[in-house]
BALOBA-1460 file (C-alpha; in Angstrom, 3 decimals):
// residues 344
<rec num="1" residu="m" x="0.000" y="0.000" z="0.000"/>
<rec num="2" residu="k" x="1.160" y="3.518" z="-0.620"/>
<rec num="3" residu="n" x="0.018" y="6.928" z="0.471"/>
<rec num="4" residu="s" x="0.763" y="8.977" z="-2.636"/>
<rec num="5" residu="s" x="2.314" y="12.341" z="-2.101"/>
<rec num="6" residu="g" x="0.506" y="15.463" z="-3.248"/>
<rec num="7" residu="g" x="1.706" y="18.716" z="-4.796"/>
<rec num="8" residu="n" x="4.639" y="20.590" z="-3.266"/>
<rec num="9" residu="g" x="5.679" y="17.419" z="-1.385"/>
<rec num="10" residu="l" x="2.434" y="17.281" z="0.596"/>
<rec num="11" residu="s" x="0.710" y="13.971" z="1.151"/>
<rec num="12" residu="q" x="-2.828" y="13.433" z="-0.003"/>
<rec num="13" residu="r" x="-3.895" y="13.206" z="3.620"/>
<rec num="14" residu="t" x="-2.342" y="16.610" z="4.315"/>
<rec num="15" residu="l" x="-4.091" y="18.074" z="1.270"/>
<rec num="16" residu="a" x="-7.386" y="16.607" z="2.425"/>
<rec num="17" residu="e" x="-6.992" y="18.146" z="5.869"/>
<rec num="18" residu="r" x="-5.871" y="21.499" z="4.493"/>
<rec num="19" residu="y" x="-8.821" y="21.845" z="2.114"/>
<rec num="20" residu="n" x="-11.301" y="20.071" z="4.378"/>
<rec num="21" residu="i" x="-12.212" y="17.420" z="1.808"/>
<rec num="22" residu="s" x="-12.029" y="13.624" z="1.827"/>
<rec num="23" residu="l" x="-9.033" y="11.577" z="0.719"/>
<rec num="24" residu="g" x="-11.180" y="10.152" z="-2.030"/>
<rec num="25" residu="s" x="-11.912" y="13.663" z="-3.263"/>
<rec num="26" residu="v" x="-8.209" y="14.486" z="-3.419"/>
<rec num="27" residu="s" x="-7.539" y="11.264" z="-5.293"/>
<rec num="28" residu="n" x="-10.291" y="11.929" z="-7.825"/>
<rec num="29" residu="i" x="-9.129" y="15.495" z="-8.393"/>
<rec num="30" residu="l" x="-5.591" y="14.386" z="-9.090"/>
<rec num="31" residu="k" x="-6.761" y="11.502" z="-11.241"/>
<rec num="32" residu="r" x="-8.907" y="13.844" z="-13.340"/>
<rec num="33" residu="k" x="-5.956" y="16.176" z="-13.823"/>
<rec num="34" residu="e" x="-3.789" y="13.227" z="-14.838"/>
<rec num="35" residu="e" x="-6.391" y="12.176" z="-17.397"/>
<rec num="36" residu="y" x="-6.272" y="15.608" z="-18.998"/>
<rec num="37" residu="l" x="-2.498" y="15.494" z="-19.247"/>
<rec num="38" residu="h" x="-2.520" y="11.934" z="-20.540"/>
<rec num="39" residu="d" x="-4.975" y="12.764" z="-23.321"/>
<rec num="40" residu="y" x="-2.981" y="15.824" z="-24.247"/>
<rec num="41" residu="e" x="0.350" y="13.993" z="-24.500"/>
<rec num="42" residu="t" x="-0.398" y="10.455" z="-25.691"/>
<rec num="43" residu="n" x="-3.847" y="10.014" z="-27.190"/>
<rec num="44" residu="q" x="-3.554" y="9.114" z="-30.866"/>
<rec num="45" residu="n" x="-7.069" y="10.163" z="-31.768"/>
<rec num="46" residu="q" x="-6.611" y="13.211" z="-34.022"/>
<rec num="47" residu="n" x="-9.832" y="14.868" z="-32.916"/>
<rec num="48" residu="v" x="-8.739" y="14.723" z="-29.286"/>
<rec num="49" residu="k" x="-5.317" y="16.033" z="-30.248"/>
<rec num="50" residu="r" x="-6.842" y="18.989" z="-32.077"/>
<rec num="51" residu="k" x="-9.031" y="19.693" z="-29.094"/>
<rec num="52" residu="f" x="-6.167" y="19.826" z="-26.643"/>
<rec num="53" residu="k" x="-3.755" y="21.671" z="-28.915"/>
<rec num="54" residu="s" x="-5.809" y="24.774" z="-28.271"/>
<rec num="55" residu="f" x="-5.050" y="24.591" z="-24.564"/>
<rec num="56" residu="d" x="-1.862" y="25.962" z="-23.137"/>
<rec num="57" residu="s" x="-0.836" y="24.913" z="-19.662"/>
<rec num="58" residu="v" x="-2.567" y="27.857" z="-18.008"/>
<rec num="59" residu="k" x="-5.908" y="27.049" z="-19.662"/>
<rec num="60" residu="l" x="-5.492" y="23.396" z="-18.761"/>
<rec num="61" residu="d" x="-4.906" y="24.233" z="-15.115"/>
<rec num="62" residu="q" x="-7.894" y="26.566" z="-15.170"/>
<rec num="63" residu="q" x="-10.142" y="23.835" z="-16.572"/>
<rec num="64" residu="v" x="-9.111" y="21.452" z="-13.810"/>
<rec num="65" residu="y" x="-9.753" y="24.178" z="-11.236"/>
<rec num="66" residu="e" x="-13.214" y="24.889" z="-12.638"/>
<rec num="67" residu="w" x="-14.036" y="21.200" z="-12.497"/>
<rec num="68" residu="f" x="-12.886" y="21.037" z="-8.874"/>
<rec num="69" residu="d" x="-14.917" y="24.099" z="-7.938"/>
<rec num="70" residu="s" x="-18.096" y="22.611" z="-9.429"/>
<rec num="71" residu="c" x="-17.779" y="19.224" z="-7.689"/>
<rec num="72" residu="e" x="-19.555" y="19.380" z="-4.358"/>
<rec num="73" residu="n" x="-20.485" y="15.677" z="-4.088"/>
<rec num="74" residu="i" x="-17.939" y="13.451" z="-5.769"/>
<rec num="75" residu="l" x="-17.598" y="9.720" z="-5.255"/>
<rec num="76" residu="v" x="-15.364" y="8.927" z="-2.304"/>
<rec num="77" residu="c" x="-12.861" y="6.119" z="-2.637"/>
<rec num="78" residu="d" x="-10.183" y="4.983" z="-0.226"/>
<rec num="79" residu="v" x="-6.768" y="6.070" z="-1.369"/>
<rec num="80" residu="n" x="-5.223" y="3.097" z="0.459"/>
<rec num="81" residu="e" x="-6.973" y="0.723" z="-1.951"/>
<rec num="82" residu="q" x="-4.838" y="1.947" z="-4.864"/>
<rec num="83" residu="d" x="-2.854" y="-0.669" z="-6.744"/>
<rec num="84" residu="d" x="0.764" y="-1.101" z="-5.627"/>
<rec num="85" residu="d" x="1.794" y="-1.454" z="-9.253"/>
<rec num="86" residu="d" x="3.766" y="1.685" z="-10.091"/>
<rec num="87" residu="s" x="2.496" y="1.522" z="-13.667"/>
<rec num="88" residu="n" x="-1.015" y="2.159" z="-12.374"/>
<rec num="89" residu="a" x="-0.065" y="4.713" z="-9.748"/>
<rec num="90" residu="v" x="-1.546" y="8.150" z="-10.155"/>
<rec num="91" residu="s" x="0.850" y="11.069" z="-10.446"/>
<rec num="92" residu="t" x="-0.036" y="13.472" z="-7.637"/>
<rec num="93" residu="e" x="2.172" y="16.421" z="-8.427"/>
<rec num="94" residu="i" x="-0.162" y="19.435" z="-8.485"/>
<rec num="95" residu="p" x="0.884" y="22.441" z="-10.588"/>
<rec num="96" residu="p" x="1.319" y="25.616" z="-8.503"/>
<rec num="97" residu="k" x="-1.632" y="27.308" z="-10.204"/>
<rec num="98" residu="i" x="-3.938" y="24.437" z="-9.244"/>
<rec num="99" residu="t" x="-2.715" y="24.604" z="-5.658"/>
<rec num="100" residu="e" x="-3.342" y="28.346" z="-5.537"/>
<rec num="101" residu="a" x="-6.782" y="27.906" z="-7.078"/>
<rec num="102" residu="m" x="-7.694" y="25.200" z="-4.578"/>
<rec num="103" residu="e" x="-6.585" y="27.379" z="-1.685"/>
<rec num="104" residu="m" x="-8.598" y="30.329" z="-2.986"/>
<rec num="105" residu="t" x="-11.669" y="28.147" z="-3.472"/>
<rec num="106" residu="q" x="-11.417" y="26.864" z="0.073"/>
<rec num="107" residu="k" x="-11.145" y="30.403" z="1.432"/>
<rec num="108" residu="l" x="-14.159" y="31.549" z="-0.587"/>
<rec num="109" residu="r" x="-16.210" y="28.625" z="0.638"/>
<rec num="110" residu="l" x="-15.212" y="29.326" z="4.223"/>
<rec num="111" residu="l" x="-16.184" y="32.989" z="3.889"/>
<rec num="112" residu="a" x="-19.425" y="32.125" z="2.148"/>
<rec num="113" residu="t" x="-20.528" y="29.775" z="4.919"/>
<rec num="114" residu="t" x="-19.417" y="31.836" z="7.914"/>
<rec num="115" residu="q" x="-18.777" y="35.574" z="7.789"/>
<rec num="116" residu="y" x="-20.156" y="36.522" z="4.356"/>
<rec num="117" residu="p" x="-23.091" y="34.312" z="3.341"/>
<rec num="118" residu="q" x="-23.998" y="36.741" z="0.509"/>
<rec num="119" residu="l" x="-20.529" y="36.654" z="-1.058"/>
<rec num="120" residu="h" x="-21.401" y="34.453" z="-4.031"/>
<rec num="121" residu="k" x="-24.542" y="36.473" z="-4.707"/>
<rec num="122" residu="l" x="-22.455" y="39.654" z="-4.828"/>
<rec num="123" residu="i" x="-20.009" y="38.024" z="-7.217"/>
<rec num="124" residu="r" x="-22.878" y="37.047" z="-9.518"/>
<rec num="125" residu="v" x="-24.290" y="40.583" z="-9.326"/>
<rec num="126" residu="n" x="-20.911" y="42.051" z="-10.285"/>
<rec num="127" residu="q" x="-20.664" y="39.680" z="-13.230"/>
<rec num="128" residu="k" x="-24.128" y="40.722" z="-14.411"/>
<rec num="129" residu="l" x="-23.207" y="44.392" z="-14.024"/>
<rec num="130" residu="d" x="-20.105" y="43.869" z="-16.147"/>
<rec num="131" residu="k" x="-22.264" y="42.366" z="-18.893"/>
<rec num="132" residu="l" x="-24.817" y="45.152" z="-18.527"/>
<rec num="133" residu="a" x="-22.129" y="47.817" z="-18.809"/>
<rec num="134" residu="q" x="-21.134" y="46.408" z="-22.183"/>
<rec num="135" residu="d" x="-24.640" y="46.965" z="-23.559"/>
<rec num="136" residu="s" x="-25.187" y="50.670" z="-24.133"/>
<rec num="137" residu="t" x="-28.908" y="50.078" z="-24.744"/>
<rec num="138" residu="f" x="-29.516" y="49.773" z="-21.013"/>
<rec num="139" residu="t" x="-27.078" y="52.428" z="-19.820"/>
<rec num="140" residu="r" x="-27.748" y="55.420" z="-22.055"/>
<rec num="141" residu="s" x="-30.324" y="56.848" z="-19.649"/>
<rec num="142" residu="v" x="-29.935" y="56.591" z="-15.863"/>
<rec num="143" residu="d" x="-32.709" y="57.692" z="-13.481"/>
<rec num="144" residu="l" x="-31.841" y="57.933" z="-9.775"/>
<rec num="145" residu="v" x="-34.895" y="59.866" z="-8.629"/>
<rec num="146" residu="t" x="-36.557" y="56.603" z="-7.568"/>
<rec num="147" residu="i" x="-34.015" y="56.316" z="-4.747"/>
<rec num="148" residu="s" x="-35.832" y="58.359" z="-2.109"/>
<rec num="149" residu="l" x="-34.804" y="59.162" z="1.421"/>
<rec num="150" residu="n" x="-36.023" y="56.694" z="4.004"/>
<rec num="151" residu="e" x="-36.289" y="58.788" z="7.145"/>
<rec num="152" residu="d" x="-36.253" y="55.668" z="9.309"/>
<rec num="153" residu="n" x="-33.055" y="54.404" z="7.728"/>
<rec num="154" residu="e" x="-31.108" y="57.287" z="6.222"/>
<rec num="155" residu="s" x="-27.823" y="55.386" z="6.463"/>
<rec num="156" residu="r" x="-29.246" y="52.619" z="4.268"/>
<rec num="157" residu="t" x="-30.299" y="55.152" z="1.627"/>
<rec num="158" residu="n" x="-26.827" y="56.696" z="1.639"/>
<rec num="159" residu="s" x="-25.279" y="53.245" z="1.450"/>
<rec num="160" residu="i" x="-27.316" y="52.419" z="-1.661"/>
<rec num="161" residu="l" x="-26.321" y="55.691" z="-3.336"/>
<rec num="162" residu="d" x="-22.654" y="55.278" z="-2.418"/>
<rec num="163" residu="r" x="-22.585" y="51.770" z="-3.803"/>
<rec num="164" residu="f" x="-24.224" y="52.931" z="-7.024"/>
<rec num="165" residu="c" x="-21.718" y="55.771" z="-7.371"/>
<rec num="166" residu="f" x="-18.600" y="53.770" z="-6.597"/>
<rec num="167" residu="d" x="-19.496" y="50.317" z="-7.950"/>
<rec num="168" residu="i" x="-21.873" y="50.917" z="-10.851"/>
<rec num="169" residu="i" x="-21.226" y="54.390" z="-12.293"/>
<rec num="170" residu="p" x="-17.540" y="53.623" z="-13.099"/>
<rec num="171" residu="r" x="-18.714" y="50.648" z="-15.198"/>
<rec num="172" residu="i" x="-21.306" y="52.550" z="-17.242"/>
<rec num="173" residu="q" x="-20.227" y="56.212" z="-17.184"/>
<rec num="174" residu="y" x="-18.908" y="56.209" z="-20.746"/>
<rec num="175" residu="n" x="-22.309" y="55.091" z="-22.098"/>
<rec num="176" residu="i" x="-24.515" y="57.583" z="-20.245"/>
<rec num="177" residu="e" x="-26.248" y="60.163" z="-22.430"/>
<rec num="178" residu="c" x="-29.040" y="61.207" z="-20.040"/>
<rec num="179" residu="l" x="-28.930" y="61.605" z="-16.247"/>
<rec num="180" residu="t" x="-31.971" y="62.152" z="-14.028"/>
<rec num="181" residu="v" x="-31.021" y="63.033" z="-10.452"/>
<rec num="182" residu="g" x="-32.712" y="64.401" z="-7.358"/>
<rec num="183" residu="p" x="-31.433" y="66.293" z="-4.316"/>
<rec num="184" residu="l" x="-30.010" y="63.151" z="-2.683"/>
<rec num="185" residu="s" x="-27.960" y="62.007" z="-5.655"/>
<rec num="186" residu="t" x="-27.079" y="65.218" z="-7.533"/>
<rec num="187" residu="d" x="-23.836" y="66.087" z="-5.743"/>
<rec num="188" residu="r" x="-22.565" y="62.500" z="-5.698"/>
<rec num="189" residu="i" x="-23.333" y="61.745" z="-9.334"/>
<rec num="190" residu="l" x="-22.068" y="65.007" z="-10.821"/>
<rec num="191" residu="r" x="-18.879" y="64.879" z="-8.775"/>
<rec num="192" residu="i" x="-17.918" y="61.226" z="-9.124"/>
<rec num="193" residu="g" x="-18.376" y="60.487" z="-12.819"/>
<rec num="194" residu="n" x="-16.835" y="61.267" z="-16.167"/>
<rec num="195" residu="y" x="-19.577" y="61.410" z="-18.787"/>
<rec num="196" residu="p" x="-18.173" y="62.107" z="-22.263"/>
<rec num="197" residu="k" x="-21.516" y="61.351" z="-23.972"/>
<rec num="198" residu="l" x="-23.773" y="63.215" z="-21.532"/>
<rec num="199" residu="n" x="-26.021" y="65.662" z="-23.394"/>
<rec num="200" residu="k" x="-29.230" y="65.653" z="-21.350"/>
<rec num="201" residu="l" x="-29.456" y="66.486" z="-17.643"/>
<rec num="202" residu="i" x="-32.648" y="66.395" z="-15.576"/>
<rec num="203" residu="l" x="-32.422" y="67.969" z="-12.100"/>
<rec num="204" residu="v" x="-35.518" y="67.237" z="-10.019"/>
<rec num="205" residu="n" x="-36.753" y="68.953" z="-6.831"/>
<rec num="206" residu="l" x="-33.612" y="70.950" z="-6.098"/>
<rec num="207" residu="s" x="-33.559" y="73.556" z="-3.371"/>
<rec num="208" residu="l" x="-32.679" y="77.100" z="-4.432"/>
<rec num="209" residu="k" x="-29.405" y="76.788" z="-2.540"/>
<rec num="210" residu="m" x="-28.365" y="73.619" z="-4.358"/>
<rec num="211" residu="a" x="-29.509" y="74.909" z="-7.750"/>
<rec num="212" residu="s" x="-27.590" y="78.178" z="-7.367"/>
<rec num="213" residu="r" x="-24.472" y="76.282" z="-6.237"/>
<rec num="214" residu="i" x="-24.511" y="73.866" z="-9.174"/>
<rec num="215" residu="l" x="-25.717" y="76.242" z="-11.886"/>
<rec num="216" residu="n" x="-23.203" y="79.036" z="-11.597"/>
<rec num="217" residu="n" x="-20.032" y="79.845" z="-13.485"/>
<rec num="218" residu="g" x="-17.788" y="78.792" z="-10.594"/>
<rec num="219" residu="s" x="-19.164" y="75.265" z="-10.518"/>
<rec num="220" residu="s" x="-16.779" y="72.502" z="-11.596"/>
<rec num="221" residu="f" x="-19.715" y="70.751" z="-13.259"/>
<rec num="222" residu="i" x="-20.443" y="73.822" z="-15.405"/>
<rec num="223" residu="h" x="-16.768" y="74.131" z="-16.298"/>
<rec num="224" residu="i" x="-16.734" y="70.560" z="-17.662"/>
<rec num="225" residu="y" x="-20.147" y="70.273" z="-19.307"/>
<rec num="226" residu="k" x="-21.236" y="73.793" z="-20.324"/>
<rec num="227" residu="h" x="-20.446" y="73.122" z="-24.005"/>
<rec num="228" residu="q" x="-21.754" y="69.535" z="-23.901"/>
<rec num="229" residu="i" x="-25.293" y="69.791" z="-22.489"/>
<rec num="230" residu="s" x="-27.970" y="70.365" z="-25.138"/>
<rec num="231" residu="h" x="-31.058" y="69.451" z="-23.068"/>
<rec num="232" residu="l" x="-31.538" y="70.736" z="-19.522"/>
<rec num="233" residu="v" x="-34.545" y="70.234" z="-17.245"/>
<rec num="234" residu="v" x="-34.567" y="71.999" z="-13.859"/>
<rec num="235" residu="t" x="-37.334" y="71.737" z="-11.261"/>
<rec num="236" residu="i" x="-36.919" y="73.821" z="-8.103"/>
<rec num="237" residu="n" x="-38.923" y="72.908" z="-5.030"/>
<rec num="238" residu="d" x="-38.238" y="75.079" z="-1.991"/>
<rec num="239" residu="d" x="-40.637" y="76.299" z="0.683"/>
<rec num="240" residu="i" x="-38.427" y="79.210" z="1.782"/>
<rec num="241" residu="t" x="-40.322" y="82.511" z="1.652"/>
<rec num="242" residu="a" x="-37.603" y="84.886" z="2.853"/>
<rec num="243" residu="i" x="-37.314" y="88.140" z="0.871"/>
<rec num="244" residu="r" x="-33.595" y="87.508" z="0.353"/>
<rec num="245" residu="i" x="-34.329" y="84.733" z="-2.137"/>
<rec num="246" residu="k" x="-36.574" y="86.963" z="-4.253"/>
<rec num="247" residu="n" x="-34.251" y="87.121" z="-7.271"/>
<rec num="248" residu="v" x="-32.333" y="83.841" z="-6.823"/>
<rec num="249" residu="a" x="-34.409" y="81.826" z="-9.306"/>
<rec num="250" residu="t" x="-34.229" y="84.640" z="-11.866"/>
<rec num="251" residu="n" x="-30.437" y="84.746" z="-11.563"/>
<rec num="252" residu="i" x="-30.209" y="80.971" z="-11.960"/>
<rec num="253" residu="f" x="-32.207" y="81.176" z="-15.191"/>
<rec num="254" residu="a" x="-29.998" y="83.984" z="-16.512"/>
<rec num="255" residu="n" x="-26.859" y="81.989" z="-15.616"/>
<rec num="256" residu="i" x="-28.146" y="78.990" z="-17.551"/>
<rec num="257" residu="l" x="-28.651" y="81.043" z="-20.707"/>
<rec num="258" residu="a" x="-25.211" y="82.601" z="-20.371"/>
<rec num="259" residu="m" x="-23.226" y="79.445" z="-19.541"/>
<rec num="260" residu="f" x="-24.643" y="76.607" z="-21.664"/>
<rec num="261" residu="t" x="-23.460" y="77.623" z="-25.102"/>
<rec num="262" residu="n" x="-25.060" y="74.735" z="-27.028"/>
<rec num="263" residu="l" x="-28.331" y="74.482" z="-25.107"/>
<rec num="264" residu="i" x="-31.309" y="73.926" z="-27.405"/>
<rec num="265" residu="h" x="-33.963" y="72.610" z="-24.991"/>
<rec num="266" residu="l" x="-34.622" y="74.184" z="-21.572"/>
<rec num="267" residu="d" x="-37.326" y="73.382" z="-19.026"/>
<rec num="268" residu="f" x="-37.186" y="75.668" z="-15.968"/>
<rec num="269" residu="n" x="-40.069" y="75.205" z="-13.558"/>
<rec num="270" residu="f" x="-41.073" y="75.006" z="-9.902"/>
<rec num="271" residu="g" x="-42.580" y="72.303" z="-7.711"/>
<rec num="272" residu="d" x="-45.865" y="72.569" z="-5.859"/>
<rec num="273" residu="n" x="-44.117" y="73.456" z="-2.604"/>
<rec num="274" residu="f" x="-42.216" y="76.435" z="-3.982"/>
<rec num="275" residu="g" x="-42.921" y="79.169" z="-1.446"/>
<rec num="276" residu="y" x="-42.197" y="82.299" z="-3.460"/>
<rec num="277" residu="p" x="-43.715" y="83.768" z="-6.650"/>
<rec num="278" residu="p" x="-42.006" y="82.359" z="-9.765"/>
<rec num="279" residu="t" x="-39.290" y="83.866" z="-11.900"/>
<rec num="280" residu="s" x="-39.548" y="87.481" z="-13.042"/>
<rec num="281" residu="f" x="-37.688" y="88.614" z="-16.174"/>
<rec num="282" residu="i" x="-38.797" y="92.242" z="-16.376"/>
<rec num="283" residu="k" x="-35.531" y="93.601" z="-14.972"/>
<rec num="284" residu="l" x="-33.287" y="91.314" z="-17.026"/>
<rec num="285" residu="l" x="-31.732" y="93.173" z="-19.926"/>
<rec num="286" residu="s" x="-31.848" y="91.439" z="-23.279"/>
<rec num="287" residu="t" x="-28.127" y="92.155" z="-23.668"/>
<rec num="288" residu="t" x="-27.244" y="90.069" z="-20.590"/>
<rec num="289" residu="c" x="-29.998" y="87.442" z="-20.712"/>
<rec num="290" residu="h" x="-30.218" y="85.968" z="-24.194"/>
<rec num="291" residu="s" x="-29.526" y="82.862" z="-26.246"/>
<rec num="292" residu="s" x="-28.974" y="82.197" z="-29.917"/>
<rec num="293" residu="s" x="-29.241" y="78.402" z="-29.560"/>
<rec num="294" residu="i" x="-32.432" y="77.653" z="-27.594"/>
<rec num="295" residu="v" x="-35.272" y="76.430" z="-29.800"/>
<rec num="296" residu="h" x="-37.512" y="74.964" z="-27.078"/>
<rec num="297" residu="l" x="-38.361" y="76.739" z="-23.804"/>
<rec num="298" residu="n" x="-40.721" y="75.581" z="-21.064"/>
<rec num="299" residu="v" x="-40.782" y="78.043" z="-18.156"/>
<rec num="300" residu="t" x="-42.854" y="79.289" z="-15.232"/>
<rec num="301" residu="v" x="-43.058" y="83.081" z="-14.862"/>
<rec num="302" residu="r" x="-44.585" y="85.535" z="-12.413"/>
<rec num="303" residu="n" x="-46.917" y="87.455" z="-14.710"/>
<rec num="304" residu="f" x="-47.753" y="87.972" z="-18.360"/>
<rec num="305" residu="d" x="-45.284" y="90.841" z="-18.712"/>
<rec num="306" residu="d" x="-42.487" y="88.362" z="-17.898"/>
<rec num="307" residu="c" x="-43.823" y="86.049" z="-20.563"/>
<rec num="308" residu="l" x="-43.718" y="88.779" z="-23.189"/>
<rec num="309" residu="c" x="-40.215" y="89.846" z="-22.149"/>
<rec num="310" residu="l" x="-38.938" y="86.491" z="-23.339"/>
<rec num="311" residu="l" x="-40.468" y="87.164" z="-26.755"/>
<rec num="312" residu="d" x="-38.697" y="90.471" z="-27.356"/>
<rec num="313" residu="g" x="-36.049" y="88.876" z="-29.590"/>
<rec num="314" residu="r" x="-33.523" y="87.793" z="-26.941"/>
<rec num="315" residu="l" x="-34.190" y="84.141" z="-27.856"/>
<rec num="316" residu="s" x="-33.589" y="84.478" z="-31.570"/>
<rec num="317" residu="q" x="-34.002" y="80.795" z="-32.522"/>
<rec num="318" residu="l" x="-37.016" y="80.026" z="-30.325"/>
<rec num="319" residu="h" x="-39.827" y="78.151" z="-32.086"/>
<rec num="320" residu="t" x="-41.508" y="76.249" z="-29.199"/>
<rec num="321" residu="f" x="-42.590" y="78.272" z="-26.157"/>
<rec num="322" residu="i" x="-44.490" y="76.650" z="-23.278"/>
<rec num="323" residu="v" x="-45.232" y="78.973" z="-20.377"/>
<rec num="324" residu="k" x="-47.047" y="78.791" z="-17.060"/>
<rec num="325" residu="v" x="-48.086" y="82.243" z="-15.817"/>
<rec num="326" residu="d" x="-48.634" y="82.677" z="-12.089"/>
<rec num="327" residu="n" x="-50.645" y="85.897" z="-12.357"/>
<rec num="328" residu="i" x="-52.178" y="87.688" z="-15.349"/>
<rec num="329" residu="d" x="-52.787" y="91.434" z="-14.914"/>
<rec num="330" residu="d" x="-53.107" y="94.299" z="-17.348"/>
<rec num="331" residu="l" x="-50.097" y="94.418" z="-19.653"/>
<rec num="332" residu="s" x="-47.566" y="97.168" z="-19.427"/>
<rec num="333" residu="m" x="-47.570" y="99.342" z="-22.567"/>
<rec num="334" residu="s" x="-43.771" y="99.352" z="-22.602"/>
<rec num="335" residu="i" x="-43.792" y="95.567" z="-22.739"/>
<rec num="336" residu="r" x="-46.378" y="95.566" z="-25.519"/>
<rec num="337" residu="k" x="-44.165" y="97.738" z="-27.687"/>
<rec num="338" residu="k" x="-41.156" y="95.427" z="-27.265"/>
<rec num="339" residu="v" x="-42.949" y="92.348" z="-28.560"/>
<rec num="340" residu="k" x="-42.969" y="92.179" z="-32.326"/>
<rec num="341" residu="n" x="-46.314" y="91.487" z="-34.014"/>
<rec num="342" residu="f" x="-48.135" y="91.548" z="-30.677"/>
<rec num="343" residu="e" x="-51.880" y="92.042" z="-31.063"/>
<rec num="344" residu="s" x="-54.134" y="92.988" z="-28.164"/>
C-alpha cells in the first residue's frame, strides 16, 4: 500500500486536511488532472489532439480548477486501496496554479458559509453588471430619482447611493447620455463620474441653494459640461419665503442662458411646494440674458409681462414656447411695444 504524495511534497492526507475534503476527493481530483495530461500527450485520436492543442498549460490548469470548484459531491474512494503497481499509480504532483486555485476556493467557501453568506450572490451581481455595462442600450439613460430618502433608515439610503456611485457608475459612465437626479444624488453623481456622452441632464426637486451652487459659473460641473449639455430640465422645489431669495431663481435662469453655449432645450419650472412667486424677467436686460441656440423653452413666470419679455427677440431661434403664468394682470404698454407682431 502507498500513500501517494501530493503537490509541493504534501501527502494526499495533508491536502485533504488542508482543504477540508475527503481523501477520495483528493484522489479523484488528481486523477482527473492526470487524465487531462494523458490525453494531451499520448492520445492518438486526431480529434482529441486537435481539441487539446488549443489549450496551453494555463488554460489546462484553469479547466481542472473549474471542475474542482463545481464538484460538491464526488464519489469517495479509499486512497489506500490503490494498486501497488507503479504503472497504475496516479501522479499526484499538483501544478502551482492548481494549488493556488484550490486554496482560494477553500477560502471563498469558508467565507461564504461563515462571515459573508452573501458573497457568491455579490459576485454574480458584479458579473451581471459587467455584462450590462457592455450593452449601451440599457445604460444610455440613468434615473436615480426613484431612490428616495427613508427617514427611518437614512444610512441605508446613503449606502445604496454610495454603492451605485462607486461600484456601478464607473462601469457605465462612458455610455450615459441622459442623467436624471434628485437632491439626494445630484452632488454624488455630478462629482464622481466622467460622462463624455452626456447631453441631457434632468435635475428634479432641487432647493434654491443647491440649484444656485450647481448652476453658476464657478461650478466645476459647469466648467466641464457647459459646451456639452444640449437638453436641460430643472425643477426647483423650496418652501423658503424669505425676501432675500426673491431674485435667486431669476439669476439661476440667466446663468443657464449665459453658460450653456449649445443648449437647445430648456425646461425651468417650480414644484408645488415652492414658497415664493415664480421667476420674473422684467428687470433682465436682453443684452445680458439671451440665447442664440435655444429652440424649445418651457418656463414658469410671475406674470404675463415676464412672458412677453422672453419674446422680445432675446431668444432668436425660439420656435416652441411653453409657459405657465402665475398671475395675469393688465399688460404694461412698454412691454407691448417690445414684442414684435403683438396684437391685443
